[in-house]
C-alpha positions in Angstrom: -32.7 7.7 -5.0 -30.8 10.6 -5.9 -30.7 13.6 -3.7 -32.0 16.1 -7.0 -35.3 13.6 -7.2 -35.6 13.1 -3.5 -35.8 17.0 -2.9 -38.5 17.1 -5.9 -40.7 15.2 -4.1 -40.4 16.7 -1.2 -41.4 19.6 -3.1 -44.5 18.2 -4.4 -45.3 16.8 -1.2 -45.2 20.3 0.6 -47.4 21.8 -2.4 -50.3 18.8 -2.0 -50.4 19.4 1.6 -49.3 22.8 2.6 -50.7 23.5 6.0 -48.6 20.6 7.2 -45.4 21.7 5.7 -45.6 25.0 6.9 -46.7 23.4 10.8 -43.4 21.1 10.0 -40.7 23.7 8.7 -42.0 26.2 12.0 -41.3 23.3 14.0 -38.0 22.7 13.0 -37.5 26.3 13.1 -38.7 27.0 17.0 -36.9 23.7 18.1 -33.7 25.0 16.4 -34.3 28.5 18.6 -35.1 26.4 21.5 -31.6 24.7 21.0 -30.0 28.1 20.3 -31.6 29.7 23.0 -31.2 26.8 25.9 -27.2 27.1 25.0 -27.1 30.7 25.5 -29.9 30.7 28.8 -26.4 28.2 29.9 -24.0 29.9 28.9 -25.0 33.1 30.7 -25.4 31.3 34.1 -27.7 30.8 36.6 -30.7 33.5 36.0 -30.8 36.6 38.1 -33.7 39.1 38.2 -36.8 38.0 36.2 -35.1 35.0 33.7 -36.8 36.8 30.8 -34.5 34.2 28.7 -35.8 31.3 30.6 -38.9 32.3 30.3 -39.1 32.3 26.7 -37.4 29.3 26.4 -40.5 27.7 28.4 -43.1 29.7 26.4 -41.6 28.6 23.5 -41.2 24.6 24.2 -44.8 24.5 25.3 -46.1 26.4 22.3 -44.6 23.7 20.4 -45.9 21.0 22.4 -49.5 22.3 22.7 -49.5 23.1 18.8 -48.9 19.2 17.9 -51.3 17.5 21.1 -53.9 20.0 21.0 -54.3 22.5 17.9 -53.1 19.9 15.1 -55.4 17.1 16.4 -58.2 19.5 16.5 -57.8 20.6 13.0 -57.2 17.1 11.8 -60.5 15.9 13.1 -62.3 19.5 11.9 -61.0 18.4 8.3 -62.7 14.9 8.8 
């Protein structure tokens, strides 16, 4: 399978299931942002004051977990 045919197959699947494709892409981007944010937070040292960056990382990770453990199964159940 060539990379071009793989990408066209992936694009066709995304057109068939736009909600699932949007969720997957958003989750991928969210995870990349969490990794970068964690790296920046660790590089900046221990949190001082209110620790907004660490709080944002925790909230972002929690949002991704809630999305896939609560909202996606609820959406699938409502479609069935």
